[in-house]
C-alpha positions as CSV (number, residue, x, y, z in Angstrom):
1,X,48.3,-42.7,43.5
2,X,46.2,-39.7,42.4
3,X,43.6,-40.2,39.6
4,X,44.8,-38.7,36.3
5,X,43.3,-35.2,35.4
6,X,41.4,-35.0,32.2
7,X,41.2,-31.7,30.4
8,X,38.3,-31.3,27.9
9,X,38.8,-28.6,25.5
10,X,35.8,-27.4,23.1
11,X,36.7,-26.0,19.6
12,X,34.4,-22.9,19.1
13,X,36.1,-21.4,16.0
14,X,33.1,-22.4,13.9
15,X,30.6,-20.6,15.8
16,X,32.8,-17.6,16.2
17,X,33.7,-17.5,12.5
18,X,29.9,-17.6,11.6
19,X,29.3,-14.6,13.9
20,X,32.1,-12.7,12.2
21,X,30.8,-13.4,8.9
22,X,27.1,-12.3,9.7
23,X,28.4,-9.2,11.2
24,X,30.6,-8.3,8.1
25,X,29.5,-4.7,7.0
26,X,27.9,-4.3,3.6
27,X,29.8,-2.7,0.9
28,X,28.8,0.9,0.3
29,X,26.6,1.8,-2.7
30,X,28.8,3.8,-5.1
31,X,25.8,4.8,-7.7
32,X,22.1,3.8,-8.3
33,X,21.9,1.3,-11.0
34,X,18.5,1.3,-13.0
35,X,17.1,-1.5,-10.8
36,X,17.8,0.1,-7.6
37,X,16.1,3.3,-8.9
38,X,13.1,1.4,-10.0
39,X,13.1,-0.2,-6.5
40,X,13.3,3.2,-4.9
41,X,10.3,4.5,-6.9
42,X,8.4,1.4,-6.2
43,X,9.1,2.0,-2.4
44,X,7.8,5.7,-2.7
45,X,4.6,4.4,-4.6
46,X,3.9,2.0,-2.0
47,X,4.3,4.4,0.7
48,X,1.9,6.9,-1.0
49,X,-0.8,4.1,-1.6
50,X,-0.6,2.9,2.1
51,X,-2.4,6.0,3.4
52,X,-5.6,5.1,1.4
53,X,-6.0,8.7,-0.1
54,X,-5.3,7.7,-3.7
55,X,-2.5,9.1,-6.0
56,X,-1.5,12.8,-5.6
57,X,-2.7,15.2,-8.3
58,X,0.6,17.2,-8.4
59,X,4.3,17.1,-7.2
60,X,3.4,19.5,-4.4
61,X,0.9,17.2,-3.0
62,X,3.2,14.2,-3.4
63,X,5.9,16.0,-1.3
64,X,3.2,16.8,1.3
65,X,2.1,13.3,1.4
66,X,5.6,12.3,2.0
67,X,5.8,14.2,5.3
68,X,2.6,13.1,6.6
69,X,2.0,10.3,8.8
70,X,3.7,9.2,12.1
71,X,7.3,9.2,10.7
72,X,9.2,12.4,9.7
73,X,10.7,12.7,6.4
74,X,14.0,11.8,7.7
75,X,12.7,8.6,9.3
76,X,11.2,7.8,6.0
77,X,14.5,7.9,4.0
78,X,16.1,5.9,6.7
79,X,13.5,3.2,6.3
80,X,13.8,3.3,2.6
81,X,17.6,3.3,2.9
82,X,17.3,-0.1,5.1
83,X,15.1,-1.8,2.6
84,X,17.4,-0.9,-0.1
85,X,20.3,-2.1,1.9
86,X,18.6,-5.5,2.7
87,X,17.3,-6.0,-0.8
88,X,20.6,-5.1,-2.8
89,X,23.0,-6.2,-0.1
90,X,24.8,-2.8,-0.2
91,X,24.8,0.0,2.3
92,X,22.5,2.7,1.1
93,X,22.8,6.0,3.2
94,X,19.5,7.9,4.0
95,X,21.1,11.2,2.7
96,X,22.0,9.7,-0.5
97,X,18.6,8.2,-1.0
98,X,17.1,11.4,-0.2
99,X,19.1,13.3,-2.8
100,X,18.4,10.5,-5.4
101,X,14.7,11.1,-5.0
102,X,15.1,14.8,-5.3
103,X,17.0,14.2,-8.5
104,X,14.3,12.1,-9.9
105,X,11.6,14.8,-9.0
106,X,13.7,17.5,-10.7
107,X,13.9,15.3,-13.8
108,X,10.2,14.6,-13.9
109,X,9.3,18.2,-13.4
110,X,11.7,19.5,-16.5
111,X,9.7,17.0,-18.6
112,X,6.4,18.2,-17.5
113,X,7.5,21.9,-17.8
114,X,8.7,21.1,-21.2
115,X,5.7,19.5,-22.5
116,X,3.4,22.2,-21.2
117,X,5.6,24.9,-22.9
118,X,6.3,23.2,-26.2
119,X,3.9,20.2,-26.4
120,X,6.9,17.8,-26.4
121,X,9.6,17.1,-23.7
122,X,13.1,15.5,-23.8
123,X,13.3,11.8,-24.1
124,X,16.4,11.3,-22.1
125,X,14.7,11.0,-18.8
126,X,14.3,7.2,-18.6
127,X,12.3,7.1,-15.5
128,X,9.3,9.5,-16.6
129,X,6.8,6.8,-17.2
130,X,7.4,5.3,-13.6
131,X,7.3,8.7,-12.0
132,X,4.2,9.6,-13.8
133,X,2.4,6.5,-12.6
134,X,2.8,7.8,-8.9
135,X,0.6,10.7,-9.9
136,X,-3.0,10.8,-10.7
137,X,-3.8,10.8,-14.6
138,X,-4.4,14.5,-15.4
139,X,-5.0,13.9,-19.2
140,X,-8.6,12.9,-19.3
141,X,-9.5,15.9,-21.4
142,X,-6.9,15.1,-24.1
143,X,-6.2,11.4,-23.9
144,X,-3.1,10.4,-25.8
145,X,-3.5,8.3,-28.9
146,X,-0.9,5.9,-29.9
147,X,-0.7,3.6,-32.8
148,X,0.5,3.0,-36.5
149,X,-1.0,3.9,-39.8
150,X,-3.0,0.6,-40.0
151,X,-5.1,1.6,-37.0
152,X,-5.2,3.7,-33.7
153,X,-5.5,2.8,-30.1
154,X,-7.4,5.2,-28.2
155,X,-7.7,5.5,-24.3
156,X,-11.1,7.0,-24.3
157,X,-13.7,6.1,-26.9
158,X,-15.4,9.6,-26.7
159,X,-12.3,11.7,-27.1
160,X,-11.8,14.0,-30.2
161,X,-8.0,14.4,-30.6
162,X,-6.1,15.8,-33.6
163,X,-3.0,13.9,-34.3
164,X,-0.4,13.8,-36.8
165,X,2.1,11.3,-38.0
166,X,3.8,9.7,-40.8
167,X,3.2,6.1,-42.1
168,X,5.4,4.8,-39.2
169,X,3.8,6.3,-36.2
170,X,1.8,9.1,-34.8
171,X,2.3,12.1,-32.8
172,X,-0.5,14.2,-30.6
173,X,-1.0,17.6,-32.0
174,X,-2.9,20.5,-30.6
175,X,-6.5,20.8,-31.3
176,X,-6.2,24.0,-33.0
177,X,-3.5,23.0,-35.3
178,X,-4.0,22.4,-39.0
179,X,-1.7,20.1,-41.1
180,X,-1.0,19.9,-44.7
181,X,-3.6,17.3,-45.2
182,X,-6.6,16.4,-43.0
183,X,-8.4,13.1,-42.9
184,X,-11.6,13.2,-40.9
185,X,-12.3,9.7,-40.0
186,X,-14.4,7.8,-37.5
187,X,-12.7,7.6,-34.0
188,X,-10.6,4.5,-33.9
189,X,-9.8,4.3,-37.7
190,X,-7.0,5.2,-39.7
191,X,-5.1,4.7,-43.1
192,X,-2.3,6.0,-45.2
193,X,-3.8,6.4,-48.6
194,X,-1.9,7.4,-51.5
195,X,-2.2,11.0,-52.7
196,X,-6.0,11.5,-53.5
197,X,-8.7,14.1,-52.9
198,X,-12.2,13.3,-52.9
199,X,-15.5,14.7,-51.4
200,X,-18.2,12.0,-50.7
201,X,-21.5,13.2,-52.2
202,X,-23.8,14.6,-49.5
203,X,-27.1,12.8,-49.0
204,X,-30.3,14.7,-48.4
205,X,-33.7,13.6,-47.4
206,X,-36.9,15.7,-48.2
207,X,-40.0,14.5,-46.1
208,X,-43.5,14.8,-47.4
209,X,-44.6,18.2,-46.4
210,X,-47.7,18.6,-44.3
211,X,-50.4,21.2,-45.5
212,X,-48.9,24.6,-45.2
213,X,-45.7,23.4,-43.9
214,X,-42.4,22.4,-45.8
215,X,-39.6,20.5,-44.0
216,X,-36.2,19.8,-45.5
217,X,-33.7,17.9,-43.6
218,X,-30.0,19.3,-43.8
219,X,-27.8,17.3,-45.7
220,X,-25.8,14.8,-43.6
221,X,-22.1,15.7,-42.8
222,X,-19.5,13.6,-44.7
223,X,-15.9,13.4,-44.2
224,X,-13.4,15.2,-46.6
225,X,-10.6,12.9,-47.3
226,X,-7.2,14.0,-48.5
227,X,-3.7,12.9,-48.0
228,X,-0.3,13.1,-49.4
229,X,2.4,10.3,-49.6
230,X,4.4,9.8,-46.6
231,X,2.5,12.0,-44.2
232,X,-1.2,11.8,-42.8
233,X,-3.1,14.2,-40.4
234,X,-5.9,12.3,-38.6
235,X,-8.7,14.5,-37.2
236,X,-10.5,11.9,-35.0
237,X,-14.2,12.7,-34.8
238,X,-17.5,10.8,-34.2
239,X,-19.4,10.5,-37.4
């Protein structure tokens, strides 16, 4: 009698199912969220800092730096789209990533142009600070001063910056602008005093003259302090 034939059947459905799951396409990204936009800005900044040349001084230089290197601009957006897709598990197309970056640059440029023309820009561009961080600081000559009426925080101790504000906050002003009330205070100090007007007495010192020579020191400069309720103008100066 012939020996019975034994048939071995291997079940491979689990392996095949795993492979099918890993190969499942990612859902397409419909629109950039805030976190995805911030991630894109961070990727661009990382790319710029990697060349070791420091931050660009302008948007024109930034655009040129993106074109530099071994990769073309198309390859750059493909790489960033791949990183976005991997991080957020959504499919980002390179063309869409490129358009998003162009929109960010245009929004940032509008704010910069508005500030240059009027001294203040629109506040609706929510990524202004992150975009501004990519560029080298161009405001050393007139450093922004922020703070409340109880005190100021200056970015450079030697800056002389006229600012105007209410008792709830401050706003930078042009150096040649004169407000309704002026407070000349040492740099880094401020107060919202009630309505007052006073001129501190000037002090003068006369040295004993040498024979045939009379010398009188000019009076020391003293700040004129005036204010009105609800509004203060701070002219910061070193005294």
